[in-house]
N, C-alpha and C positions, 0 to 999 in steps of 0.2 A: 901542091905538095911536091917537094923536090924528090928526085929519084932515090937519093940516099935515105931520106926520111921514110919513103915508101918501103925501101928495102929493110930498114930497121923495124918498121911496124910489122912487115911480113915475117921477119925472123922471130919476133916476139910471139907471134901466133903459132909458128911452127915449133918453137922450143917448148913443147909441152912436157911435163913430167911423165916419164915412161910408166911409173907406178900408177899415176892418176889415170892415164890413158888405158892401161890394162884393167884397172878396177872398173872403169866406165864401160869398157867393152864386155867384160865378164857380167856386169850388172845387166846390160842390155840383152845379152844372150840368155841369161838365166830368167829374165823377165819374160822373154818369148817362150821359153820352155815351161815356165810356170803358167802362163796363159793357156798354152796347149794342154797342160796337165789338168787345169781346172775345167776346160771345155770337154776333155775326154771323160772326166769324172761326172760332169752333169749329164752327158750323153749316156753313160753307163747307168746312172741312176734312173734315167727315163726308161731305159730298156728293161731294167730290173722291175720297176714299178708297173710296166706294161705286161709283165709276165712272159716275155718273149725269150727268156734265157733259161737254160737248164740250171740245176743246182751247181753242177760242175763249172759251168761258164761263169756263174755269179761268183763262185769261190775264186776262180782264176783271175777274174777282173779285179776283185777286191784285193787279192794278194799283189797283183801287178801295180795297182794304184798306191798301195801302202809302200811298196818298195821304191816306187818313183818318188813319193813324198819324202821317204827317208834319205834317198840319194840327194834330193834337192837340199835337204837340211845339211848334209855333209858338205856339199859344194858351197853353200852359203857360209858355213863355218870356216872352211878352208880359205875362202877369199875374204873373210872378215865382213860379211854382209848380213844385215838383218832382213827379215821378211819385208818390212816396209821399204827397204832400199830397192826392191824389185817392182814397186808400184809407181807407175808413171802418172803424174797428174795431167789430165787432159783438159784442164781449165773448166769451162762451163759444163763439160760432159762428166766431170768428176774423175775419180781414179780409174785406171785401166782394169785392175784386178779387183774382183769381188772379195770382200772380207770373208775370212773362213771362221 
């Protein structure tokens, strides 16, 4: 491949649509936040089921998780994303996020 052709190919890869790059980055960040939210929720449910939390702690955890879920919905709406946009397909392992 000539140097000029190589340069043109490289330029095409670099010339990404800024809007597409932004949406992809936001999707990745929100996917990570959603994964952490789901993990926190599962851990909280285990602790509640084990009876290791006071009523006040249960109430506070529930409120915190509800607010986080609401905020995630607001962020998805703001960036034009659907919940399924945040789920990465891991091939044979299946989707990253558990269905809710």
